[in-house]
C-alpha positions in Angstrom: 15.1 5.0 3.8 11.8 3.5 1.4 8.7 4.9 2.4 4.8 3.6 1.7 1.6 4.3 2.4 -1.8 2.2 2.2 -5.6 3.4 1.7 -8.1 1.3 2.1 -12.1 2.3 2.2 -13.9 0.0 4.1 -17.8 0.2 5.2 -17.6 0.1 8.8 -17.6 3.0 11.5 -14.3 4.7 12.2 -14.0 4.2 15.9 -14.4 -0.1 14.8 -12.0 0.4 12.1 -9.3 2.0 14.3 -9.9 -0.1 16.9 -8.9 -2.9 14.6 -6.0 -1.5 12.5 -4.4 0.0 15.3 -4.0 -3.4 16.8 -0.6 -5.0 15.9 -2.0 -8.6 16.3 -4.3 -7.3 13.8 -1.6 -5.9 11.1 -0.8 -9.5 9.2 -4.8 -9.4 9.3 -4.7 -6.1 7.0 -1.3 -5.2 5.4 -0.7 -6.9 2.0 1.6 -9.5 1.8 2.9 -9.3 5.7 3.1 -12.3 7.3 4.7 -11.8 10.7 4.6 -8.8 13.0 6.8 -8.9 16.2 7.7 -5.5 18.4 11.4 -4.1 18.3 10.3 -1.2 21.0 8.0 -1.9 24.3 5.1 -0.6 25.2 1.4 0.1 23.1 1.3 1.5 19.8 3.1 5.2 19.8 4.8 7.4 17.6 7.9 6.1 16.8 6.9 2.4 17.9 9.0 -0.4 15.9 7.8 -3.8 14.7 10.3 -6.6 12.7 8.0 -7.0 9.9 8.6 -10.4 7.3 6.8 -9.6 3.5 6.5 -11.8 0.7 7.2 -10.1 -1.8 7.1 -12.1 -5.4 7.7 -15.7 -3.8 10.8 -14.1 -1.3 10.8 -13.4 2.3 12.4 -10.6 3.1 12.7 -8.7 6.2 12.4 -5.0 7.2 12.0 -2.8 10.7 9.2 -0.9 10.3 8.6 2.6 12.2 5.3 4.4 13.5 6.0 7.9 11.5 2.3 9.0 13.1 -0.2 8.0 15.5 -3.2 9.6 16.4 -6.1 8.4 17.4 
């Protein structure tokens, strides 16, 4: 399994950034290369939530399943 981490510095209040970033509908707006995101597991975003995601990588569309490993609001 491939693991990736992403760090972005944003000059906004933490609660505002967290609310935006934790909304799965906004994932395509801030995750580089992500073009589609669909929930696989029911319910709100939480540890263990799974998503079917399409990424554009080197001009190729790649499909993957992502799982939230840690979610601490």
